[in-house]
VOPAGU-2260 file (C-alpha; in pm, 1 decimal, decimal comma):
REM VOPAGU-2260
SITE   aa  ch    i         X         Y         Z
SITE  MET   A    0       0,3      16,5      -5,7
SITE  GLY   A    1     193,1     340,5    -106,1
SITE  THR   A    2     267,5     602,1     123,1
SITE  HIS   A    3      63,3     947,8      68,5
SITE  LEU   A    4      -6,2    1272,7     257,6
SITE  SER   A    5    -270,5    1134,5     499,0
SITE  CYS   A    6    -529,0    1414,5     486,2
SITE  GLY   A    7    -642,0    1651,3     241,5
SITE  ALA   A    8    -377,6    1536,2     -18,7
SITE  GLY   A    9    -532,9    1721,8    -323,6
SITE  THR   A   10    -466,4    2053,5    -105,1
SITE  ALA   A   11    -161,7    1962,9      19,0
SITE  TYR   A   12     -41,7    1897,6    -312,5
SITE  HIS   A   13    -154,2    2250,1    -454,3
SITE  ARG   A   14      31,4    2384,6    -175,2
SITE  LEU   A   15     362,5    2197,2    -233,2
SITE  ARG   A   16     276,5    2335,8    -586,4
SITE  GLN   A   17     248,6    2705,8    -538,0
SITE  LEU   A   18     559,6    2687,8    -289,2
SITE  ARG   A   19     778,2    2551,4    -549,9
SITE  HIS   A   20     654,1    2846,8    -809,7
SITE  THR   A   21     717,8    3086,8    -532,3
SITE  LEU   A   22    1088,9    2953,5    -453,8
SITE  HIS   A   23    1110,0    2917,9    -877,5
SITE  MET   A   24    1018,0    3303,5    -898,5
SITE  HIS   A   25    1292,9    3408,3    -665,6
SITE  PRO   A   26    1608,6    3208,8    -725,2
SITE  GLU   A   27    1931,6    3276,2    -554,0
SITE  LEU   A   28    2308,2    3195,5    -635,2
SITE  SER   A   29    2575,3    3004,1    -412,6
SITE  GLY   A   30    2630,1    3224,3     -61,0
SITE  ASP   A   31    2326,9    3445,5    -156,5
SITE  GLU   A   32    2040,2    3225,2     -79,9
SITE  ARG   A   33    1896,3    3435,1     216,3
SITE  GLU   A   34    1547,6    3459,7     149,0
SITE  THR   A   35    1526,5    3160,2      30,5
SITE  ALA   A   36    1677,2    3033,9     396,5
SITE  GLY   A   37    1367,0    3267,3     523,5
SITE  VAL   A   38    1080,7    3097,3     347,1
SITE  ILE   A   39    1184,1    2735,9     421,7
SITE  ALA   A   40    1258,4    2860,7     784,2
SITE  ALA   A   41     929,5    3038,1     791,6
SITE  TYR   A   42     770,4    2725,7     691,1
SITE  LEU   A   43     939,6    2447,3     878,7
SITE  LYS   A   44     864,3    2659,3    1196,3
SITE  ALA   A   45     485,3    2674,8    1068,0
SITE  LEU   A   46     494,7    2304,2    1097,0
SITE  GLY   A   47     616,7    2340,9    1454,3
SITE  LEU   A   48     980,7    2188,3    1396,5
SITE  PRO   A   49    1269,5    2319,9    1593,6
SITE  THR   A   50    1482,4    2559,7    1343,4
SITE  GLU   A   51    1799,0    2669,0    1359,9
SITE  THR   A   52    1929,8    2933,3    1042,2
SITE  GLY   A   53    2252,3    3027,0     966,7
SITE  ILE   A   54    2503,4    2714,6     951,7
SITE  GLY   A   55    2754,2    2715,4     703,3
SITE  GLY   A   56    2641,9    3044,6     537,7
SITE  HIS   A   57    2211,2    3040,2     484,2
SITE  GLY   A   58    2204,4    2659,8     585,9
SITE  VAL   A   59    1859,1    2619,4     760,6
SITE  VAL   A   60    1829,8    2281,4     965,7
SITE  ALA   A   61    1525,2    2106,5    1183,6
SITE  VAL   A   62    1481,8    1848,8    1366,0
SITE  LEU   A   63    1133,8    1662,7    1395,0
SITE  ALA   A   64    1181,8    1418,2    1730,4
SITE  THR   A   65     933,8    1127,5    1773,4
SITE  GLY   A   66    1048,4    1108,3    2137,5
SITE  ARG   A   67    1123,9     755,3    2116,9
SITE  PRO   A   68    1440,0     606,5    2088,0
SITE  GLY   A   69    1589,2     492,9    1709,2
SITE  PRO   A   70    1779,2     631,2    1441,6
SITE  THR   A   71    1875,0     959,1    1352,6
SITE  ILE   A   72    1807,8     986,3     954,6
SITE  ALA   A   73    1917,4    1316,6     785,7
SITE  TYR   A   74    1760,4    1464,6     479,9
SITE  ARG   A   75    1942,0    1729,1     273,0
SITE  ALA   A   76    1770,1    1967,9      32,5
SITE  ASP   A   77    1988,4    2213,2    -194,5
SITE  MET   A   78    1868,3    2567,4    -207,4
SITE  ASP   A   79    2086,4    2770,5    -466,4
SITE  ALA   A   80    2042,9    2842,3    -795,6
SITE  LEU   A   81    2218,3    2894,1   -1127,6
SITE  PRO   A   82    2359,5    3169,4   -1305,1
SITE  LEU   A   83    2152,6    3102,5   -1625,1
SITE  GLN   A   84    1880,1    3320,7   -1798,7
SITE  GLU   A   85    1554,4    3134,5   -1807,3
SITE  THR   A   86    1396,5    3148,9   -2150,5
SITE  SER   A   87    1022,3    2981,2   -2062,5
SITE  ASP   A   88     721,8    3181,8   -2038,6
SITE  HIS   A   89     533,0    2994,7   -1796,2
SITE  ALA   A   90     364,0    3204,3   -1485,6
SITE  TYR   A   91     642,5    3138,0   -1288,8
SITE  THR   A   92     941,8    3219,5   -1487,7
SITE  SER   A   93    1232,1    3353,3   -1274,6
SITE  MET   A   94    1207,3    3693,4   -1193,6
SITE  MET   A   95    1605,1    3744,5   -1114,0
SITE  LEU   A   96    1747,6    3852,9   -1456,3
SITE  GLY   A   97    2031,1    3609,4   -1549,6
SITE  VAL   A   98    1938,3    3376,8   -1228,1
SITE  SER   A   99    1714,8    3059,0   -1263,4
SITE  HIS   A  100    1669,3    2694,3   -1065,8
SITE  ALA   A  101    1795,9    2517,8   -1404,2
SITE  CYS   A  102    1904,6    2230,6   -1190,5
SITE  GLY   A  103    1583,9    2192,2   -1021,4
SITE  HIS   A  104    1710,9    2281,8    -646,1
SITE  ASP   A  105    1325,0    2435,7    -611,0
SITE  VAL   A  106    1174,1    2079,2    -628,0
SITE  HIS   A  107    1427,7    1927,6    -407,5
SITE  MET   A  108    1320,4    2222,3    -142,4
SITE  THR   A  109     971,7    2193,4    -206,8
SITE  ILE   A  110     989,6    1774,6    -132,8
SITE  ALA   A  111    1189,6    1812,0     167,9
SITE  LEU   A  112     892,7    2018,3     316,2
SITE  GLY   A  113     602,9    1755,2     193,1
SITE  VAL   A  114     821,0    1477,1     365,6
SITE  ALA   A  115     840,4    1661,9     645,6
SITE  GLU   A  116     438,1    1725,6     680,2
SITE  GLN   A  117     455,2    1381,5     590,8
SITE  LEU   A  118     608,9    1255,1     839,2
SITE  ILE   A  119     493,7    1467,4    1105,8
SITE  GLU   A  120      98,9    1309,6    1005,7
SITE  ASN   A  121     250,3    1001,0    1092,5
SITE  VAL   A  122     521,4    1079,4    1367,3
SITE  ASP   A  123     338,9     765,0    1609,7
SITE  GLU   A  124     429,1     507,3    1378,0
SITE  LEU   A  125     808,5     609,9    1391,2
SITE  GLN   A  126    1124,9     612,5    1640,6
SITE  GLY   A  127    1390,0     829,3    1605,8
SITE  ARG   A  128    1473,7    1150,1    1446,4
SITE  VAL   A  129    1472,8    1304,9    1132,7
SITE  MET   A  130    1695,7    1578,8    1063,7
SITE  PHE   A  131    1618,1    1798,1     796,2
SITE  VAL   A  132    1948,3    2021,1     606,8
SITE  PHE   A  133    1829,7    2279,7     391,0
SITE  GLN   A  134    2171,0    2341,9     226,9
SITE  PRO   A  135    2334,9    2655,3      39,0
SITE  ALA   A  136    2588,7    2670,2    -204,8
SITE  GLU   A  137    2600,4    2318,5    -346,6
SITE  GLU   A  138    2621,1    2472,1    -707,5
SITE  SER   A  139    2967,0    2606,9    -639,5
SITE  LEU   A  140    3089,7    2239,7    -417,1
SITE  ASP   A  141    3146,3    2390,6     -73,5
SITE  GLY   A  142    2788,3    2417,3     140,3
SITE  ALA   A  143    2814,9    2097,1     250,5
SITE  ARG   A  144    3201,9    2147,0     363,2
SITE  SER   A  145    3053,1    2495,2     504,9
SITE  MET   A  146    2780,2    2294,5     707,7
SITE  LEU   A  147    3003,8    2050,0     838,0
SITE  GLU   A  148    3277,0    2280,7     997,5
SITE  ASP   A  149    3001,6    2473,0    1137,6
SITE  GLY   A  150    2941,4    2193,7    1364,7
SITE  LEU   A  151    2652,8    2003,5    1133,3
SITE  PHE   A  152    2697,5    1638,0    1252,1
SITE  GLU   A  153    2832,7    1824,5    1591,7
SITE  ARG   A  154    2469,3    1852,0    1693,0
SITE  ALA   A  155    2360,3    1494,4    1582,0
SITE  THR   A  156    2558,3    1221,0    1346,2
SITE  PRO   A  157    2311,1    1065,0    1164,6
SITE  ASP   A  158    2285,7     690,3    1091,1
SITE  ALA   A  159    2217,5     716,5     767,9
SITE  MET   A  160    2167,9    1070,1     482,6
SITE  LEU   A  161    1917,5    1077,1     217,1
SITE  ALA   A  162    1910,1    1336,9     -98,8
SITE  LEU   A  163    1684,3    1321,4    -367,4
SITE  HIS   A  164    1836,0    1511,1    -737,0
SITE  ALA   A  165    1573,4    1621,1   -1039,9
SITE  PHE   A  166    1693,0    1449,9   -1313,4
SITE  PRO   A  167    1559,0    1358,1   -1666,7
SITE  LEU   A  168    1361,4    1011,2   -1622,0
SITE  PRO   A  169    1040,8     964,1   -1726,7
SITE  VAL   A  170     799,5    1102,4   -1430,5
SITE  GLY   A  171     675,6     836,0   -1194,7
SITE  HIS   A  172    1005,9     679,6   -1181,3
SITE  VAL   A  173    1335,8     712,5    -917,2
SITE  GLY   A  174    1653,5     610,4    -973,7
SITE  VAL   A  175    1933,7     541,7    -745,4
SITE  ALA   A  176    2274,7     383,4    -793,7
SITE  ARG   A  177    2403,6      85,6    -560,6
SITE  GLY   A  178    2783,8     221,5    -543,1
SITE  PRO   A  179    2947,4     520,3    -763,8
SITE  CYS   A  180    2686,6     729,4    -816,9
SITE  LEU   A  181    2850,3    1069,0    -958,7
SITE  ALA   A  182    3199,8    1172,0   -1086,2
SITE  GLY   A  183    3463,4    1331,5    -854,6
SITE  MET   A  184    3546,2    1727,6   -1033,2
SITE  GLU   A  185    3896,4    1914,9   -1046,9
SITE  GLU   A  186    3922,7    2249,9   -1154,4
SITE  PHE   A  187    4268,4    2348,0   -1287,3
SITE  ARG   A  188    4388,3    2684,5   -1380,4
SITE  VAL   A  189    4686,0    2724,1   -1678,4
SITE  ARG   A  190    4921,5    3020,6   -1675,6
SITE  PHE   A  191    5158,5    3027,4   -2006,9
SITE  TYR   A  192    5474,7    3261,9   -2044,7
SITE  THR   A  193    5520,7    3341,4   -2394,3
SITE  PRO   A  194    5833,4    3530,3   -2458,0
SITE  ALA   A  195    5826,0    3487,2   -2836,0
SITE  GLY   A  196    5496,9    3325,5   -2921,7
SITE  ASP   A  197    5140,7    3354,8   -3024,5
SITE  ARG   A  198    4915,9    3324,0   -2652,8
SITE  GLU   A  199    4577,4    3389,0   -2803,9
SITE  ALA   A  200    4677,6    3064,8   -3059,2
SITE  LEU   A  201    4877,0    2886,0   -2772,5
SITE  ILE   A  202    4554,7    2911,3   -2552,4
SITE  ASP   A  203    4296,6    2791,3   -2838,9
SITE  GLU   A  204    4527,8    2506,8   -2917,8
SITE  ALA   A  205    4589,5    2435,3   -2580,5
SITE  ILE   A  206    4225,6    2401,8   -2502,5
SITE  ARG   A  207    4142,2    2186,1   -2784,9
SITE  ARG   A  208    4396,2    1981,0   -2709,9
SITE  LEU   A  209    4304,7    1916,6   -2359,5
SITE  GLU   A  210    3922,1    1866,6   -2441,6
SITE  ALA   A  211    4047,7    1582,2   -2707,0
SITE  LEU   A  212    4141,3    1416,0   -2434,1
SITE  SER   A  213    3794,2    1337,8   -2300,6
SITE  THR   A  214    3648,4     955,2   -2340,3
SITE  GLU   A  215    3312,0    1115,3   -2296,9
SITE  GLN   A  216    3103,2    1345,8   -2451,2
SITE  ALA   A  217    2850,6    1542,7   -2169,7
SITE  PRO   A  218    2456,3    1455,1   -2281,8
SITE  THR   A  219    2299,8    1795,6   -2388,3
SITE  ASP   A  220    1945,7    1667,7   -2511,2
SITE  VAL   A  221    1714,3    1380,7   -2452,3
SITE  ASP   A  222    1897,2    1141,8   -2751,5
SITE  THR   A  223    2213,1    1168,1   -2643,2
SITE  LEU   A  224    2110,5    1099,9   -2256,4
SITE  ALA   A  225    1914,3     828,9   -2314,1
SITE  PRO   A  226    2182,2     576,4   -2404,6
SITE  VAL   A  227    2420,2     683,2   -2086,5
SITE  ILE   A  228    2099,2     602,1   -1922,4
SITE  ARG   A  229    2079,7     215,1   -2028,8
SITE  ARG   A  230    2450,9     164,7   -1942,4
SITE  MET   A  231    2364,9     335,9   -1561,7
SITE  ARG   A  232    2141,8      12,2   -1521,3
SITE  ALA   A  233    2362,4    -241,5   -1740,2
SITE  GLY   A  234    2685,6    -117,7   -1497,0
SITE  ALA   A  235    2873,9     -73,4   -1799,5
SITE  PRO   A  236    3243,9     -95,6   -1744,5
SITE  SER   A  237    3385,7     147,8   -1952,3
SITE  LEU   A  238    3115,0     445,2   -1780,9
SITE  SER   A  239    3272,7     393,7   -1469,3
SITE  ARG   A  240    3586,7     499,5   -1621,7
SITE  ALA   A  241    3478,6     811,8   -1867,5
SITE  VAL   A  242    3665,3    1134,1   -1831,0
SITE  PHE   A  243    3502,7    1426,4   -1954,9
SITE  ILE   A  244    3721,5    1788,8   -2000,0
SITE  SER   A  245    3624,9    2103,7   -2064,0
SITE  GLY   A  246    3815,8    2426,1   -2081,6
SITE  TRP   A  247    3786,0    2785,0   -2149,0
SITE  PRO   A  248    3967,1    3103,0   -2143,6
SITE  ALA   A  249    3977,5    3323,3   -1819,0
SITE  THR   A  250    3832,4    3643,1   -1736,9
SITE  PRO   A  251    4085,6    3860,2   -1915,0
SITE  GLY   A  252    4264,9    4091,1   -1667,2
SITE  SER   A  253    4202,5    3890,9   -1418,6
SITE  VAL   A  254    4468,2    3904,2   -1087,0
SITE  SER   A  255    4563,3    3567,6   -1150,8
SITE  GLN   A  256    4652,2    3561,2   -1507,3
SITE  THR   A  257    4523,7    3278,2   -1508,4
SITE  HIS   A  258    4481,3    3157,9   -1943,9
SITE  ILE   A  259    4264,7    2863,8   -1927,4
SITE  LEU   A  260    4007,0    2755,3   -1656,5
SITE  GLY   A  261    3931,2    2361,8   -1674,0
SITE  LEU   A  262    3727,8    2111,5   -1522,7
SITE  VAL   A  263    3771,1    1783,8   -1515,9
SITE  SER   A  264    3522,2    1486,9   -1393,4
SITE  LEU   A  265    3649,5    1169,0   -1253,5
SITE  PRO   A  266    3400,7     916,7   -1163,1
SITE  ASP   A  267    3670,4     722,9   -1000,8
SITE  GLU   A  268    3987,8     819,0    -787,6
SITE  ALA   A  269    4214,6     573,8    -981,7
SITE  SER   A  270    4144,5     810,4   -1285,3
SITE  ARG   A  271    4271,0    1101,3   -1113,0
SITE  ALA   A  272    4658,4    1078,9   -1110,7
SITE  PRO   A  273    4672,4     953,3   -1479,3
SITE  MET   A  274    4466,4    1247,3   -1577,8
SITE  ARG   A  275    4641,4    1488,3   -1439,5
SITE  ASP   A  276    4964,6    1317,0   -1611,2
SITE  SER   A  277    4792,0    1304,6   -1959,6
SITE  ILE   A  278    4678,5    1708,8   -1878,1
SITE  GLU   A  279    5037,7    1802,1   -1792,1
SITE  ALA   A  280    5222,4    1607,9   -2094,4
SITE  THR   A  281    4965,4    1766,2   -2346,1
SITE  LEU   A  282    5050,7    2096,5   -2192,0
SITE  GLY   A  283    5418,2    2022,9   -2253,1
SITE  GLU   A  284    5372,5    1945,2   -2610,5
SITE  CYS   A  285    5163,6    2272,1   -2670,7
SITE  THR   A  286    5429,2    2476,2   -2513,5
SITE  ALA   A  287    5682,3    2295,9   -2687,2
SITE  SER   A  288    5598,7    2400,6   -3021,8
SITE  PHE   A  289    5505,1    2738,5   -2925,0
SITE  GLY   A  290    5865,1    2804,5   -2741,1
SITE  ALA   A  291    5646,8    2910,0   -2436,8
SITE  SER   A  292    5628,7    2743,3   -2081,9
SITE  PHE   A  293    5316,2    2670,4   -1833,2
SITE  ASP   A  294    5196,8    2667,2   -1470,7
SITE  LEU   A  295    4963,0    2401,8   -1346,5
SITE  ASP   A  296    4770,3    2452,3   -1050,4
SITE  VAL   A  297    4475,5    2265,0    -961,4
SITE  THR   A  298    4258,5    2457,5    -750,8
SITE  PHE   A  299    4001,1    2256,5    -644,5
SITE  SER   A  300    3898,7    1913,6    -589,7
SITE  SER   A  301    3548,5    1742,0    -509,4
SITE  PRO   A  302    3518,7    1369,6    -451,8
SITE  PRO   A  303    3326,3    1136,3    -624,2
SITE  LEU   A  304    3000,2    1048,7    -487,8
SITE  HIS   A  305    2938,3     675,6    -368,7
SITE  ASN   A  306    2584,6     546,5    -224,7
SITE  ASP   A  307    2610,0     344,0      36,9
SITE  ARG   A  308    2502,1     -11,1    -105,7
SITE  ALA   A  309    2362,0    -166,5     247,0
SITE  LEU   A  310    2157,1     109,5     259,3
SITE  VAL   A  311    2018,0     141,5     -88,2
SITE  GLU   A  312    1937,4    -226,5    -104,5
SITE  ARG   A  313    1749,3    -115,0     209,8
SITE  ILE   A  314    1526,6     143,2     124,2
SITE  VAL   A  315    1439,4      33,8    -216,5
SITE  PRO   A  316    1183,8    -199,2    -109,0
SITE  ALA   A  317    1013,0      33,9      62,9
SITE  MET   A  318     992,6     313,9    -237,5
SITE  GLN   A  319     898,4      17,1    -442,9
SITE  GLN   A  320     608,3     -58,4    -239,4
SITE  ALA   A  321     520,5     307,8    -210,3
SITE  LEU   A  322     515,1     347,9    -600,9
SITE  GLU   A  323     371,3     137,0    -888,8
SITE  LEU   A  324     521,6    -162,6    -994,6
SITE  GLY   A  325     875,3     -79,5   -1203,0
SITE  ALA   A  326     894,0     243,6   -1103,0
SITE  VAL   A  327    1188,9     218,7    -898,7
SITE  GLN   A  328    1585,2     151,4   -1120,9
SITE  VAL   A  329    1868,3      55,4    -975,2
SITE  TYR   A  330    2156,5     134,4   -1163,0
SITE  ASP   A  331    2564,3     -37,4   -1126,6
SITE  ALA   A  332    2726,0     249,4   -1291,2
SITE  PRO   A  333    2762,4     609,9   -1199,0
SITE  TYR   A  334    2626,4     915,4   -1446,7
SITE  PRO   A  335    3030,5    1051,3   -1477,2
SITE  PHE   A  336    2940,1    1389,5   -1600,3
SITE  ALA   A  337    2792,3    1574,5   -1298,3
SITE  HIS   A  338    2907,8    1681,8    -938,0
SITE  GLU   A  339    2798,0    1699,9    -587,3
SITE  ASP   A  340    2925,6    1801,4    -254,0
SITE  PHE   A  341    2689,6    1544,3    -122,3
SITE  ALA   A  342    3001,1    1309,0    -108,1
SITE  ARG   A  343    3129,8    1532,7     161,2
SITE  TYR   A  344    2861,3    1392,2     363,3
SITE  ALA   A  345    2866,1    1017,1     222,2
SITE  GLU   A  346    3240,2    1052,6     325,3
SITE  LYS   A  347    3145,6    1019,3     685,2
SITE  VAL   A  348    2822,4     858,7     694,8
SITE  PRO   A  349    2604,7     593,2     539,3
SITE  ALA   A  350    2424,8     792,3     242,7
SITE  ALA   A  351    2268,1     795,9     -90,1
SITE  LEU   A  352    2160,3    1004,4    -326,7
SITE  LEU   A  353    1868,8     935,1    -528,5
SITE  TRP   A  354    1735,7    1058,6    -883,8
SITE  LEU   A  355    1358,8    1197,5    -941,5
SITE  GLY   A  356    1176,9    1134,3   -1271,1
SITE  THR   A  357    1099,3    1506,4   -1392,0
SITE  GLN   A  358    1019,2    1461,1   -1747,0
SITE  ASN   A  359     716,3    1435,9   -1929,3
SITE  LEU   A  360     814,4    1440,1   -2328,1
SITE  GLU   A  361     403,2    1399,4   -2424,8
SITE  LYS   A  362     384,7    1773,7   -2226,2
SITE  GLY   A  363     705,5    1895,3   -2374,8
SITE  ILE   A  364     911,4    1884,6   -2082,5
SITE  PRO   A  365    1253,8    1711,7   -2159,0
SITE  SER   A  366    1376,6    1832,4   -1806,0
SITE  VAL   A  367    1716,2    1810,3   -1911,8
SITE  LEU   A  368    1943,7    1988,9   -1655,6
SITE  HIS   A  369    2115,5    2329,5   -1656,3
SITE  THR   A  370    1925,7    2412,7   -1964,9
SITE  PRO   A  371    1745,0    2777,7   -2017,0
SITE  ASP   A  372    1429,2    2601,9   -2065,3
SITE  TYR   A  373    1444,7    2361,8   -1747,2
SITE  ASP   A  374    1082,4    2292,7   -1659,0
SITE  VAL   A  375     986,3    1946,0   -1455,3
SITE  ASP   A  376     649,2    1750,3   -1472,1
SITE  GLU   A  377     464,0    1891,9   -1109,1
SITE  ALA   A  378     341,3    1562,8   -1081,2
SITE  SER   A  379     686,0    1407,5    -961,7
SITE  LEU   A  380     671,9    1638,2    -664,5
SITE  GLU   A  381     416,3    1353,4    -512,3
SITE  ILE   A  382     611,3    1092,1    -626,5
SITE  GLY   A  383     911,1    1270,7    -451,1
SITE  VAL   A  384     734,0    1279,4    -142,8
SITE  ARG   A  385     601,1     953,3    -145,4
SITE  ALA   A  386     910,7     795,9    -228,5
SITE  MET   A  387    1135,6     963,9      36,1
SITE  ALA   A  388     880,8     948,1     259,6
SITE  ALA   A  389     845,9     537,0     243,3
SITE  ALA   A  390    1260,9     535,9     268,3
SITE  ILE   A  391    1272,1     727,4     590,7
SITE  SER   A  392     975,6     595,2     757,1
SITE  ASP   A  393    1106,5     228,1     694,2
SITE  LEU   A  394    1444,8     326,0     837,8
SITE  LEU   A  395    1276,7     500,8    1137,2
SITE  ARG   A  396    1105,9     165,3    1211,5
SITE  SER   A  397    1404,6     -39,6    1210,8
């Protein structure tokens, strides 16, 4: 029997849709989530949950305590938006010029609040407590670190931690990897010294050759994404070794005199050292042909995300029961073209990030992340609440 909002479900989901619209219309960039945090905190307090703000920046944490001994389960929702101009023309289009929720974080926050409502309604059946973590600065990959450094797990170390992320699966489906889930990332910067050469030509050539090191190209639409998902389900070995490199000229006149800013996606740690060697060798060949030299600095690093296999195998049956038969897809290979600082939590406690299907091609909603016309089928809000409430409830009945 599925898990639903137990009373006034239609009204409840209408309210959640309206909340999602409000959040979508007022996006804020990483580190600037002040108003968003205020909306979230007010909603949590109205639910009667003890709520703390200002954790690791604009982070918000609320605790649902059942009053009975049991595990502590943390649930993370990220709050920040992207520096991307929205081109959609729906009634709730972003009102912030050049900023939009093109990564679904408005959906994540809305679902987390819906889960809180659901669990409160069924609190008498549960034991332990739930820590709702609304995290800033996920897009810049430093919000989780900031919250941890600000004592997030000193307040309560969870026995497990879950998160949900919008993904272009058909609406009604949830996906989860049992093991490697997302790539790690390194940011690198290159400075060239060209006493007798054409620096602009060198930069162009270096970017071209660095990008040629990629073993995969990131999917940009539904057609190129579909085979990646098929390989994730099949656990294709080659996918787990995929590397994607992108580079672009740094901002002219910057103080650092950086000439190339690059990103490397590394789905496993074994790829890290060989990839650095390849980048250095490529830059060495380029500069030699131009009579130049270079400095290479790795300026930022984020670990790959690994879901805890035992945790995944525990929660999948509960989600399958809450949703329709076949709605939960289990993957045995990671999605290698994105990065998540949820990995910081997964280094400390058993954790799992799940994919929420938000796509509906019949309605013209491809729901491809980080695109100017990004949107979701809002039926996914109910699916997300049902799936995550079922997973957390099962863990709190253990």
